MARVOPA-17492 format. One record per atom (N, C-alpha, C, O, CB): z, y, x; atom name; residue number from 1; residue in one letter. Coordinates in steps of 0.02 Angstrom, whole numbers, m for minus. Each point is the difference from the previous one (the first is absolute). Glycine has a CB too. Layout:
MARVOPA-17492
<r <Z,Y,X>,"CA",NUM,"a">
...
END
This chain:
MARVOPA-17492
<r <1167,m94,m218>,"N",1,"m">
<r <m56,44,13>,"CA",1,"m">
<r <m64,m31,m29>,"C",1,"m">
<r <m12,m60,10>,"O",1,"m">
<r <68,104,96>,"CB",1,"m">
<r <m95,m4,m142>,"N",2,"a">
<r <m61,m24,m31>,"CA",2,"a">
<r <m53,m14,54>,"C",2,"a">
<r <m1,31,53>,"O",2,"a">
<r <27,34,m158>,"CB",2,"a">
<r <m70,m112,89>,"N",3,"a">
<r <m55,m16,46>,"CA",3,"a">
<r <m47,60,4>,"C",3,"a">
<r <m10,34,m50>,"O",3,"a">
<r <19,m158,22>,"CB",3,"a">
<r <m38,137,87>,"N",4,"p">
<r <m46,56,7>,"CA",4,"p">
<r <m63,m11,m42>,"C",4,"p">
<r <m20,m56,m12>,"O",4,"p">
<r <64,78,127>,"CB",4,"p">
<r <m74,34,m137>,"N",5,"r">
<r <m62,m2,m39>,"CA",5,"r">
<r <m51,47,31>,"C",5,"r">
<r <17,56,18>,"O",5,"r">
<r <46,m85,m124>,"CB",5,"r">
<r <m124,6,113>,"N",6,"l">
<r <m55,42,23>,"CA",6,"l">
<r <m39,22,m62>,"C",6,"l">
<r <m10,m39,m46>,"O",6,"l">
<r <4,m20,159>,"CB",6,"l">
<r <m17,121,m112>,"N",7,"t">
<r <m43,26,m52>,"CA",7,"t">
<r <m59,33,33>,"C",7,"t">
<r <7,42,44>,"O",7,"t">
<r <90,m25,m124>,"CB",7,"t">
<r <m157,m36,58>,"N",8,"l">
<r <m61,32,24>,"CA",8,"l">
<r <m25,45,m57>,"C",8,"l">
<r <m20,m24,m53>,"O",8,"l">
<r <m9,m73,131>,"CB",8,"l">
<r <31,162,m65>,"N",9,"v">
<r <m26,48,m48>,"CA",9,"v">
<r <m74,9,17>,"C",9,"v">
<r <m18,22,55>,"O",9,"v">
<r <131,39,m70>,"CB",9,"v">
<r <m156,m79,m33>,"N",10,"h">
<r <m71,1,14>,"CA",10,"h">
<r <m38,34,m57>,"C",10,"h">
<r <30,22,m49>,"O",10,"h">
<r <m19,m128,117>,"CB",10,"h">
<r <m76,109,m61>,"N",11,"r">
<r <m45,28,m51>,"CA",11,"r">
<r <m60,m47,m4>,"C",11,"r">
<r <m25,m25,50>,"O",11,"r">
<r <64,146,m29>,"CB",11,"r">
<r <m62,m131,m82>,"N",12,"r">
<r <m60,m41,m10>,"CA",12,"r">
<r <m60,33,35>,"C",12,"r">
<r <m5,61,3>,"O",12,"r">
<r <51,m103,m115>,"CB",12,"r">
<r <m89,1,138>,"N",13,"d">
<r <m61,22,36>,"CA",13,"d">
<r <16,41,62>,"C",13,"d">
<r <m36,46,18>,"O",13,"d">
<r <m24,m46,m127>,"CB",13,"d">
<r <115,m17,143>,"N",14,"c">
<r <21,33,62>,"CA",14,"c">
<r <m6,m50,56>,"C",14,"c">
<r <37,m49,3>,"O",14,"c">
<r <43,128,m65>,"CB",14,"c">
<r <m128,m67,107>,"N",15,"a">
<r <m12,m48,55>,"CA",15,"a">
<r <61,m6,46>,"C",15,"a">
<r <16,m56,21>,"O",15,"a">
<r <m138,84,m27>,"CB",15,"a">
<r <155,28,22>,"N",16,"l">
<r <60,m5,42>,"CA",16,"l">
<r <55,m40,m33>,"C",16,"l">
<r <35,m38,32>,"O",16,"l">
<r <m64,148,18>,"CB",16,"l">
<r <35,m102,m117>,"N",17,"c">
<r <51,m37,m37>,"CA",17,"c">
<r <m14,m75,3>,"C",17,"c">
<r <45,m40,11>,"O",17,"c">
<r <m27,139,m87>,"CB",17,"c">
<r <m81,m117,64>,"N",18,"d">
<r <m19,m70,3>,"CA",18,"d">
<r <10,m29,69>,"C",18,"d">
<r <21,m58,8>,"O",18,"d">
<r <m104,78,m98>,"CB",18,"d">
<r <69,20,141>,"N",19,"e">
<r <9,m22,69>,"CA",19,"e">
<r <73,m14,16>,"C",19,"e">
<r <17,m50,30>,"O",19,"e">
<r <m119,116,3>,"CB",19,"e">
<r <147,m20,m54>,"N",20,"m">
<r <71,m10,13>,"CA",20,"m">
<r <26,m61,m36>,"C",20,"m">
<r <39,m38,28>,"O",20,"m">
<r <m25,161,m12>,"CB",20,"m">
<r <m36,m133,m79>,"N",21,"l">
<r <22,m59,m37>,"CA",21,"l">
<r <m24,m64,35>,"C",21,"l">
<r <39,m47,7>,"O",21,"l">
<r <m42,113,m114>,"CB",21,"l">
<r <m59,m68,129>,"N",22,"a">
<r <m26,m59,35>,"CA",22,"a">
<r <40,m13,65>,"C",22,"a">
<r <14,m57,16>,"O",22,"a">
<r <m129,79,m64>,"CB",22,"a">
<r <132,32,84>,"N",23,"q">
<r <38,m8,62>,"CA",23,"q">
<r <70,m27,m15>,"C",23,"q">
<r <26,m42,37>,"O",23,"q">
<r <m92,136,16>,"CB",23,"q">
<r <97,m68,m106>,"N",24,"l">
<r <67,m25,m18>,"CA",24,"l">
<r <m3,m73,m20>,"C",24,"l">
<r <44,m39,18>,"O",24,"l">
<r <m13,154,m56>,"CB",24,"l">
<r <m82,m134,0>,"N",25,"q">
<r <m7,m70,m21>,"CA",25,"q">
<r <m11,m45,60>,"C",25,"q">
<r <29,m54,4>,"O",25,"q">
<r <m76,91,m114>,"CB",25,"q">
<r <6,m16,158>,"N",26,"a">
<r <m12,m38,61>,"CA",26,"a">
<r <64,m6,41>,"C",26,"a">
<r <17,m53,25>,"O",26,"a">
<r <m137,90,m24>,"CB",26,"a">
<r <156,18,5>,"N",27,"l">
<r <63,0,37>,"CA",27,"l">
<r <50,m47,m32>,"C",27,"l">
<r <37,m36,34>,"O",27,"l">
<r <m59,154,4>,"CB",27,"l">
<r <24,m118,m104>,"N",28,"g">
<r <46,m42,m37>,"CA",28,"g">
<r <m13,m75,9>,"C",28,"g">
<r <43,m41,m14>,"O",28,"g">
<r <m34,132,m68>,"CB",28,"g">
<r <m69,m108,105>,"N",29,"r">
<r <m16,m70,14>,"CA",29,"r">
<r <27,m22,68>,"C",29,"r">
<r <3,m60,15>,"O",29,"r">
<r <m105,70,m87>,"CB",29,"r">
<r <120,39,114>,"N",30,"t">
<r <24,m18,67>,"CA",30,"t">
<r <74,16,11>,"C",30,"t">
<r <32,m30,44>,"O",30,"t">
<r <m147,51,m3>,"CB",30,"t">
<r <142,25,m79>,"N",31,"v">
<r <72,18,5>,"CA",31,"v">
<r <28,6,m70>,"C",31,"v">
<r <m36,14,m48>,"O",31,"v">
<r <18,46,158>,"CB",31,"v">
<r <83,m70,m116>,"N",32,"a">
<r <32,6,m65>,"CA",32,"a">
<r <7,73,m20>,"C",32,"a">
<r <32,39,35>,"O",32,"a">
<r <31,m146,m14>,"CB",32,"a">
<r <m94,125,m76>,"N",33,"l">
<r <6,67,m27>,"CA",33,"l">
<r <35,m2,m67>,"C",33,"l">
<r <m3,m51,m36>,"O",33,"l">
<r <m102,86,96>,"CB",33,"l">
<r <140,18,m78>,"N",34,"p">
<r <28,3,m68>,"CA",34,"p">
<r <m57,1,m51>,"C",34,"p">
<r <m58,12,19>,"O",34,"p">
<r <161,50,23>,"CB",34,"p">
<r <m88,m74,m105>,"N",35,"p">
<r <m52,5,m51>,"CA",35,"p">
<r <m32,69,1>,"C",35,"p">
<r <34,50,15>,"O",35,"p">
<r <27,m134,m87>,"CB",35,"p">
<r <m125,87,57>,"N",36,"i">
<r <m37,63,0>,"CA",36,"i">
<r <m21,17,m71>,"C",36,"i">
<r <m37,m38,m32>,"O",36,"i">
<r <m4,17,150>,"CB",36,"i">
<r <66,77,m144>,"N",37,"d">
<r <m22,25,m64>,"CA",37,"d">
<r <m57,49,13>,"C",37,"d">
<r <6,44,43>,"O",37,"d">
<r <110,m59,m95>,"CB",37,"d">
<r <m170,8,15>,"N",38,"v">
<r <m56,45,7>,"CA",38,"v">
<r <m2,43,m63>,"C",38,"v">
<r <m4,m26,m56>,"O",38,"v">
<r <m62,m56,129>,"CB",38,"v">
<r <71,148,m64>,"N",39,"v">
<r <0,45,m57>,"CA",39,"v">
<r <m56,51,7>,"C",39,"v">
<r <m15,25,54>,"O",39,"v">
<r <139,m40,m67>,"CB",39,"v">
<r <m155,31,m44>,"N",40,"d">
<r <m55,48,m1>,"CA",40,"d">
<r <30,70,m8>,"C",40,"d">
<r <34,14,m49>,"O",40,"d">
<r <m114,m99,m1>,"CB",40,"d">
<r <67,128,98>,"N",41,"v">
<r <27,68,0>,"CA",41,"v">
<r <m20,38,m63>,"C",41,"v">
<r <37,43,m23>,"O",41,"v">
<r <m40,m44,147>,"CB",41,"v">
<r <m55,m15,m152>,"N",42,"d">
<r <m25,36,m58>,"CA",42,"d">
<r <31,m22,m66>,"C",42,"d">
<r <m11,31,m52>,"O",42,"d">
<r <m94,m16,114>,"CB",42,"d">
<r <144,m69,m61>,"N",43,"c">
<r <32,m25,m60>,"CA",43,"c">
<r <72,23,m7>,"C",43,"c">
<r <34,m17,m48>,"O",43,"c">
<r <m109,m82,53>,"CB",43,"c">
<r <99,137,43>,"N",44,"d">
<r <70,22,0>,"CA",44,"d">
<r <2,74,18>,"C",44,"d">
<r <m14,18,57>,"O",44,"d">
<r <55,m134,m26>,"CB",44,"d">
<r <m23,160,m79>,"N",45,"p">
<r <0,72,13>,"CA",45,"p">
<r <44,20,60>,"C",45,"p">
<r <m18,45,38>,"O",45,"p">
<r <m2,m28,m159>,"CB",45,"p">
<r <77,m50,129>,"N",46,"l">
<r <45,16,56>,"CA",46,"l">
<r <m34,m17,67>,"C",46,"l">
<r <2,39,47>,"O",46,"l">
<r <99,m59,m121>,"CB",46,"l">
<r <m130,m40,77>,"N",47,"l">
<r <m35,m19,62>,"CA",47,"l">
<r <m59,46,14>,"C",47,"l">
<r <m13,19,57>,"O",47,"l">
<r <48,m139,m75>,"CB",47,"l">
<r <m72,138,m35>,"N",48,"r">
<r <m58,44,8>,"CA",48,"r">
<r <23,68,27>,"C",48,"r">
<r <m32,29,43>,"O",48,"r">
<r <m29,m89,m137>,"CB",48,"r">
<r <117,86,67>,"N",49,"r">
<r <27,64,23>,"CA",49,"r">
<r <24,m5,72>,"C",49,"r">
<r <m10,45,41>,"O",49,"r">
<r <43,m17,m159>,"CB",49,"r">
<r <0,m84,134>,"N",50,"r">
<r <29,m9,66>,"CA",50,"r">
<r <m52,m14,54>,"C",50,"r">
<r <5,26,56>,"O",50,"r">
<r <97,m70,m111>,"CB",50,"r">
<r <m154,4,39>,"N",51,"h">
<r <m47,m22,51>,"CA",51,"h">
<r <m71,26,m10>,"C",51,"h">
<r <m38,4,48>,"O",51,"h">
<r <108,m104,m35>,"CB",51,"h">
<r <m89,117,m75>,"N",52,"g">
<r <m66,29,m14>,"CA",52,"g">
<r <m57,m38,33>,"C",52,"g">
<r <m10,m60,m12>,"O",52,"g">
<r <65,169,2>,"CB",52,"g">
<r <m92,m73,51>,"N",53,"l">
<r <m57,m30,35>,"CA",53,"l">
<r <21,m32,67>,"C",53,"l">
<r <m43,m27,36>,"O",53,"l">
<r <m31,111,m90>,"CB",53,"l">
<r <137,m81,70>,"N",54,"d">
<r <26,m23,65>,"CA",54,"d">
<r <17,m74,m3>,"C",54,"d">
<r <58,m19,12>,"O",54,"d">
<r <m13,134,12>,"CB",54,"d">
<r <m94,m157,m40>,"N",55,"v">
<r <10,m72,m6>,"CA",55,"v">
<r <m48,m35,49>,"C",55,"v">
<r <m50,29,20>,"O",55,"v">
<r <85,m18,m142>,"CB",55,"v">
<r <m20,m72,140>,"N",56,"p">
<r <56,m42,m21>,"CA",56,"p">
<r <65,20,35>,"C",56,"p">
<r <1,30,54>,"O",56,"p">
<r <m81,m122,m75>,"CB",56,"p">
<r <135,74,m11>,"N",57,"v">
<r <66,10,27>,"CA",57,"v">
<r <38,m65,m6>,"C",57,"v">
<r <3,m30,m54>,"O",57,"v">
<r <m3,154,23>,"CB",57,"v">
<r <29,m147,86>,"N",58,"l">
<r <42,m60,m2>,"CA",58,"l">
<r <72,22,0>,"C",58,"l">
<r <22,38,43>,"O",58,"l">
<r <m109,m106,18>,"CB",58,"l">
<r <125,43,m111>,"N",59,"l">
<r <70,17,m7>,"CA",59,"l">
<r <42,m63,11>,"C",59,"l">
<r <m19,m55,m20>,"O",59,"l">
<r <m9,148,m60>,"CB",59,"l">
<r <86,m84,110>,"N",60,"l">
<r <49,m53,6>,"CA",60,"l">
<r <62,25,m36>,"C",60,"l">
<r <32,48,21>,"O",60,"l">
<r <m78,m91,91>,"CB",60,"l">
<r <62,11,m167>,"N",61,"d">
<r <56,21,m42>,"CA",61,"d">
<r <m4,74,m17>,"C",61,"d">
<r <50,35,m2>,"O",61,"d">
<r <20,m124,53>,"CB",61,"d">
<r <m131,113,m64>,"N",62,"g">
<r <m11,69,m21>,"CA",62,"g">
<r <m10,50,56>,"C",62,"g">
<r <m19,57,m13>,"O",62,"g">
<r <85,m85,m83>,"CB",62,"g">
<r <m53,9,158>,"N",63,"a">
<r <m8,45,58>,"CA",63,"a">
<r <m68,m13,32>,"C",63,"a">
<r <m22,m57,7>,"O",63,"a">
<r <147,60,13>,"CB",63,"a">
<r <m159,51,1>,"N",64,"v">
<r <m66,m5,30>,"CA",64,"v">
<r <4,m36,67>,"C",64,"v">
<r <39,18,44>,"O",64,"v">
<r <m75,88,m102>,"CB",64,"v">
<r <m6,m158,65>,"N",65,"v">
<r <m8,m35,63>,"CA",65,"v">
<r <m60,30,37>,"C",65,"v">
<r <5,16,60>,"O",65,"v">
<r <44,m123,m108>,"CB",65,"v">
<r <m105,114,13>,"N",66,"c">
<r <m60,28,30>,"CA",66,"c">
<r <m48,23,m55>,"C",66,"c">
<r <6,m20,m58>,"O",66,"c">
<r <8,m55,159>,"CB",66,"c">
<r <m61,116,m81>,"N",67,"r">
<r <m53,24,m45>,"CA",67,"r">
<r <m68,m13,32>,"C",67,"r">
<r <m6,3,61>,"O",67,"r">
<r <83,87,m109>,"CB",67,"r">
<r <m126,m103,7>,"N",68,"h">
<r <m71,m6,19>,"CA",68,"h">
<r <m17,m62,40>,"C",68,"h">
<r <m48,m35,m16>,"O",68,"h">
<r <45,156,14>,"CB",68,"h">
<r <41,m137,54>,"N",69,"r">
<r <m12,m59,42>,"CA",69,"r">
<r <65,m39,6>,"C",69,"r">
<r <54,29,4>,"O",69,"r">
<r <m146,30,61>,"CB",69,"r">
<r <87,m125,m63>,"N",70,"l">
<r <60,m42,7>,"CA",70,"l">
<r <28,9,71>,"C",70,"l">
<r <m36,m10,49>,"O",70,"l">
<r <m9,m73,m134>,"CB",70,"l">
<r <108,102,88>,"N",71,"d">
<r <35,6,64>,"CA",71,"d">
<r <44,m63,7>,"C",71,"d">
<r <58,0,m22>,"O",71,"d">
<r <m59,130,18>,"CB",71,"d">
<r <m27,m182,34>,"N",72,"r">
<r <35,m64,5>,"CA",72,"r">
<r <65,7,41>,"C",72,"r">
<r <50,m31,m17>,"O",72,"r">
<r <m161,m28,9>,"CB",72,"r">
<r <109,99,59>,"N",73,"r">
<r <59,8,43>,"CA",73,"r">
<r <57,32,m40>,"C",73,"r">
<r <57,m24,4>,"O",73,"r">
<r <m131,36,97>,"CB",73,"r">
<r <60,40,m140>,"N",74,"e">
<r <52,32,m39>,"CA",74,"e">
<r <26,m46,m55>,"C",74,"e">
<r <60,m2,m14>,"O",74,"e">
<r <m112,114,38>,"CB",74,"e">
<r <7,m149,m56>,"N",75,"l">
<r <20,m47,m51>,"CA",75,"l">
<r <46,m54,30>,"C",75,"l">
<r <52,m15,m29>,"O",75,"l">
<r <m160,36,m34>,"CB",75,"l">
<r <90,m48,120>,"N",76,"a">
<r <42,m50,32>,"CA",76,"a">
<r <68,28,19>,"C",76,"a">
<r <51,m33,m8>,"O",76,"a">
<r <m155,m23,52>,"CB",76,"a">
<r <105,118,m19>,"N",77,"r">
<r <63,32,19>,"CA",77,"r">
<r <46,7,m61>,"C",77,"r">
<r <59,m14,4>,"O",77,"r">
<r <m119,76,89>,"CB",77,"r">
<r <31,m39,m148>,"N",78,"l">
<r <41,11,m60>,"CA",78,"l">
<r <24,m65,m32>,"C",78,"l">
<r <52,m1,m33>,"O",78,"l">
<r <m116,105,15>,"CB",78,"l">
<r <26,m157,27>,"N",79,"l">
<r <19,m65,m30>,"CA",79,"l">
<r <48,m40,43>,"C",79,"l">
<r <31,m48,m23>,"O",79,"l">
<r <m141,46,m34>,"CB",79,"l">
<r <118,22,121>,"N",80,"r">
<r <45,m35,45>,"CA",80,"r">
<r <71,4,m25>,"C",80,"r">
<r <22,55,m19>,"O",80,"r">
<r <m98,m30,116>,"CB",80,"r">
<r <112,m79,m99>,"N",81,"p">
<r <70,1,m24>,"CA",81,"p">
<r <41,50,40>,"C",81,"p">
<r <m3,2,62>,"O",81,"p">
<r <m6,m122,m97>,"CB",81,"p">
<r <49,161,m1>,"N",82,"g">
<r <43,48,32>,"CA",82,"g">
<r <m35,62,26>,"C",82,"g">
<r <30,39,37>,"O",82,"g">
<r <40,m134,m6>,"CB",82,"g">
<r <m133,105,m51>,"N",83,"r">
<r <m38,58,23>,"CA",83,"r">
<r <m28,38,m59>,"C",83,"r">
<r <4,m22,m57>,"O",83,"r">
<r <m34,m39,163>,"CB",83,"r">
<r <2,119,m91>,"N",84,"g">
<r <m38,39,m48>,"CA",84,"g">
<r <34,11,m66>,"C",84,"g">
<r <59,19,m3>,"O",84,"g">
<r <m158,m63,57>,"CB",84,"g">
<r <64,33,m109>,"N",85,"a">
<r <23,14,m67>,"CA",85,"a">
<r <59,m43,m20>,"C",85,"a">
<r <35,16,m48>,"O",85,"a">
<r <m150,19,19>,"CB",85,"a">
<r <126,m90,64>,"N",86,"h">
<r <52,m48,m21>,"CA",86,"h">
<r <59,m1,49>,"C",86,"h">
<r <39,m47,1>,"O",86,"h">
<r <m127,m22,m55>,"CB",86,"h">
<r <93,122,93>,"N",87,"a">
<r <56,3,49>,"CA",87,"a">
<r <65,17,m34>,"C",87,"a">
<r <52,5,33>,"O",87,"a">
<r <m132,29,57>,"CB",87,"a">
END
């Protein structure tokens, strides 16, 4: 089984996007998180069509974890061994 991957779909000059990234980085200093890929929604036509103005979006292996605000509880639930996306 491949290691889980987090993806933050964001937009440049988006305060909510910057806030979620900062929260993820802070959380990553206290708990083990998978690598986080940060992608600009405006640089990918598929992401722009899928998410448009509805950013930031945190994905775990392509599945939505949360939108707009970091949901630490849901992220922890999904990352727990034998739970969520990896059950």
